[in-house]
C-alpha positions in Angstrom: 0.0 -0.2 -0.1 1.0 3.5 -0.1 0.0 6.0 2.5 0.2 9.9 2.4 0.4 11.8 5.6 -0.7 15.6 5.3 1.2 17.1 8.2 0.4 20.6 9.4 3.7 22.2 10.5 4.5 22.5 14.6 3.1 24.9 17.0 4.5 27.7 16.5 4.5 31.6 17.3 1.7 34.0 16.2 4.0 36.9 15.1 4.0 40.3 15.5 0.9 41.5 17.2 -2.2 43.1 15.6 -2.4 46.5 17.2 -5.9 46.6 16.4 -6.5 43.3 17.8 -4.4 43.3 20.7 -6.1 46.5 21.9 -9.4 43.8 23.8 -6.6 42.4 25.7 -5.2 43.6 29.4 -1.9 41.6 29.0 0.8 41.7 26.3 1.4 39.1 23.4 2.8 35.6 24.6 6.6 35.8 24.6 7.6 33.5 22.2 10.8 31.6 22.6 11.7 31.9 18.6 11.8 34.2 16.3 8.1 35.0 14.3 6.4 31.9 12.8 8.9 30.1 13.9 8.2 27.0 15.6 8.4 27.3 19.1 10.9 25.0 21.3 7.8 22.9 22.6 6.5 22.8 19.0 9.6 21.6 17.6 9.9 19.0 20.2 6.4 17.5 19.4 7.0 17.2 15.9 10.2 14.9 17.0 7.6 13.1 19.3 5.6 12.8 16.4 8.9 10.8 14.1 9.2 8.6 16.5 5.7 7.5 16.9 5.6 7.4 12.9 8.9 4.9 13.0 7.7 2.6 16.5 4.1 2.5 15.8 3.8 2.6 11.7 6.8 1.3 10.6 8.4 4.7 9.0 12.1 4.6 7.8 14.6 5.8 5.8 14.1 3.5 2.9 9.9 3.5 2.5 9.8 7.4 4.1 9.8 10.5 1.4 8.6 13.9 3.0 8.2 17.4 0.7 8.0 20.5 2.6 6.6 24.3 2.1 9.9 26.6 2.1 8.1 28.6 5.2 10.9 27.8 8.4 8.0 26.3 10.5 7.6 23.6 8.1 11.2 22.7 7.4 12.0 22.9 11.3 9.0 20.1 11.2 9.9 18.3 8.6 13.3 17.8 9.7 12.5 16.8 13.2 10.3 14.6 11.6 12.6 12.6 9.8 15.7 12.9 12.3 13.4 11.2 14.2 12.0 8.7 11.2 15.5 8.5 9.5 18.2 9.5 11.8 20.1 12.5 11.8 21.8 13.6 8.7 20.3 10.3 7.1 17.5 11.8 4.9 17.2 14.6 2.2 14.3 17.2 3.0 12.7 18.2 -0.3 11.5 21.6 -0.4 9.0 22.5 -3.6 6.8 25.6 -2.8 5.3 25.6 -6.0 3.1 22.7 -4.3 2.1 24.9 -1.7 1.6 28.2 -3.5 -0.9 27.1 -6.5 -3.2 30.5 -6.2 -2.6 31.5 -9.6 -6.0 30.9 -11.5 -5.8 29.5 -15.6 -5.5 32.2 -18.2 -8.8 31.2 -19.5 -10.3 31.5 -15.9 -12.4 34.7 -14.9 -11.7 35.5 -11.2 -14.9 35.7 -9.3 -15.9 38.9 -8.9 -16.0 40.0 -4.8 -19.9 40.6 -4.7 -21.1 37.1 -5.5 -17.6 35.6 -3.1 -18.9 37.5 -0.4 -22.7 36.3 -1.2 -21.3 33.1 -0.6 -19.3 33.9 2.2 -22.1 35.4 3.9 -24.5 32.4 3.1 -21.6 30.1 4.9 -21.7 32.3 7.9 -25.3 32.0 8.0 -25.3 27.9 7.9 -22.4 27.1 10.2 -22.9 26.8 13.9 -20.6 28.6 16.2 -18.2 27.5 18.9 -18.9 26.8 22.6 -22.7 25.7 21.9 -23.8 28.7 20.7 -25.6 28.2 17.5 -26.0 29.8 14.4 -25.6 33.8 14.6 -29.4 34.3 14.0 -30.4 31.9 16.9 -28.1 33.0 20.1 -29.6 34.5 22.9 -27.7 37.9 24.1 -27.3 36.0 27.3 -25.3 33.4 25.6 -23.2 35.9 23.6 -22.4 37.3 26.6 -21.1 34.3 28.8 -19.2 33.2 25.8 -17.4 36.5 25.5 -16.9 37.0 29.3 -14.6 33.2 28.9 -12.3 35.5 27.2 -13.0 38.4 29.4 -11.6 36.3 32.1 -8.4 35.3 30.8 -7.4 38.3 29.3 -9.0 41.3 31.1 -9.8 44.5 29.7 -7.5 46.4 27.4 -8.9 49.8 25.7 -11.6 48.0 24.4 -14.4 45.4 25.6 -14.8 42.2 24.0 -18.0 42.9 25.5 -19.0 44.9 22.6 -18.6 42.1 20.2 -21.7 41.7 18.1 -22.3 38.5 16.7 -21.1 37.5 12.8 -23.1 38.5 10.5 -23.1 40.0 7.4 -21.7 43.3 8.1 -18.1 41.9 8.9 -17.4 40.5 5.3 -15.6 44.1 4.0 -14.4 44.0 0.3 -10.5 45.6 -0.4 -9.0 45.8 -3.5 -10.9 43.3 -5.4 -11.4 40.5 -2.2 -13.4 40.0 0.8 -12.0 39.8 4.2 -13.3 39.0 7.3 -13.6 41.2 10.3 -15.6 41.5 13.6 -15.9 38.8 16.2 -14.7 36.2 14.6 -11.6 37.8 13.6 -10.9 38.9 17.0 -11.3 36.0 19.1 -9.4 33.7 16.8 -6.3 36.0 17.0 -6.9 35.3 21.1 -7.6 31.5 20.9 -4.2 30.9 19.0 -2.3 32.5 21.3 -3.8 31.0 24.0 -3.4 27.2 22.1 -0.3 28.1 21.0 1.0 29.2 24.2 -0.4 26.2 26.1 0.7 23.7 23.6 4.6 24.2 23.8 5.0 23.3 27.3 7.9 24.0 28.8 9.7 25.5 25.8 13.2 26.3 25.4 15.4 25.2 28.4 12.4 24.7 30.8 11.0 28.7 30.2 7.3 28.4 29.5 5.2 30.7 26.9 4.3 33.8 29.6 1.6 36.6 29.4 4.4 39.3 29.9 4.7 38.4 34.0 0.6 36.4 33.6 2.2 32.4 33.9 -0.2 30.1 32.0 -0.2 28.1 35.7 -1.9 31.5 37.0 -4.9 31.1 34.7 -5.4 27.8 36.0 -7.0 26.3 32.6 -7.9 22.8 32.0 -7.3 21.0 28.6 -11.2 21.3 27.8 -11.4 25.1 28.3 -8.4 26.1 26.1 -10.0 23.4 23.3 -13.2 25.2 23.6 -11.9 28.4 23.1 -9.8 27.5 20.4 -12.2 25.9 18.5 -13.0 29.7 17.3 -9.7 29.1 14.8 -11.3 26.7 12.4 -14.5 28.6 12.5 -13.3 31.5 11.2 -11.3 29.8 8.6 -14.5 28.3 7.7 -16.0 31.9 6.9 -13.2 33.2 5.4 -13.3 31.4 2.1 -15.6 29.7 0.2 -14.9 25.9 -0.5 -14.0 26.3 -3.9 -11.9 29.1 -3.2 -10.1 26.5 -0.7 -10.2 23.7 -3.0 -7.6 26.0 -5.6 -5.3 27.1 -2.8 -4.5 23.3 -3.3 -4.9 21.6 -6.6 -1.1 21.1 -7.1 -1.3 18.7 -4.0 -4.8 17.3 -4.9 -3.2 16.2 -7.6 0.0 14.8 -6.0 -2.2 12.9 -3.7 -4.0 11.4 -6.5 -1.2 10.5 -8.6 0.0 8.8 -5.2 -3.0 6.5 -5.1 -4.1 5.9 -8.8 -1.6 6.7 -10.8 1.6 5.0 -8.6 3.7 7.7 -8.7 5.3 6.4 -5.8 6.6 2.4 -5.5 4.4 0.4 -3.3 5.5 0.5 0.7 5.9 4.2 -0.1 5.2 6.8 2.9 4.5 10.0 1.8 4.6 13.1 4.6 3.4 16.5 3.5 4.8 19.2 5.9 1.6 21.6 5.3 0.0 23.9 6.1 -4.0 24.5 7.6 -5.2 26.4 4.2 -3.3 23.1 3.0 -5.8 20.6 4.9 -8.8 22.8 4.2 -8.3 22.7 0.5 -7.6 19.1 0.4 -11.1 19.1 2.6 -12.5 21.3 -0.4 -11.2 19.4 -3.1 -12.0 15.8 -2.2 -15.4 16.8 0.1 -14.3 15.4 3.5 -15.4 15.9 7.1 -13.1 15.8 9.4 -14.6 13.8 12.7 -11.5 14.5 15.3 -12.8 16.3 18.3 -12.4 18.8 19.4 -13.3 21.0 16.0 -15.7 18.6 15.0 -18.3 21.3 15.8 -18.6 23.3 13.0 -18.9 21.6 9.0 -16.3 20.8 7.1 -13.5 21.8 10.0 
């Protein structure tokens, strides 16, 4: 048989803070232990442990495993850590092929979908996609339930120059057209931003040299959060992604990877017994989902259709 593993890159830092979003928090952004959007120390360690799992539990080794990576450092780091465990250090070649991950240009004979049409489709997606935290559809959520959900963010991050309580329930007004493209704004974007900070800091564990990721002088331990609480808030990340691009738009992003996967299975482009590992991004996983009409079942991210 042939196996394809589409691997999301390591736990990373969230990059430079966005002042217009960070303003909702009384806390500074996390003190990441790596350059912007590189693997955190804990994130790199998780990738290494996953490589060990592939070797010990699934029989991946230097002879039967091929890894392709995007050019971004977090992908290269992830692939290197995985293959160091699978094949041994200095005993593998990491193939970096950006063309597979950035197939966003439409064919010359295809006209770009007008922004107004894209926005109309995205509004329909928002209307039929349940929000996280058991809130249901935007049009059905009660003011009390919405306020309680925002309070959970406020309890962790406090109140900055803006208040989480001022965020309105996601609506069609959150879609803004700019330079011919449609952008999602509003509560979904704000809550995704802080959900990512929280999850990545929490997942990084003790970090490099036992130095955990903190929010200024506030440690994660002092917030006294359980895993289920972190995951509940984290669900705003996949929810927001669900609203950012139409299904067709997600599929276009990953046409090259989809073709590679199809040819691996149907065309026999790799010998039988080969394991193909793709160090990828969330967008590529979303694209594969759109192209092959898949639905993810793994909790805690199964609350929204297609995520």
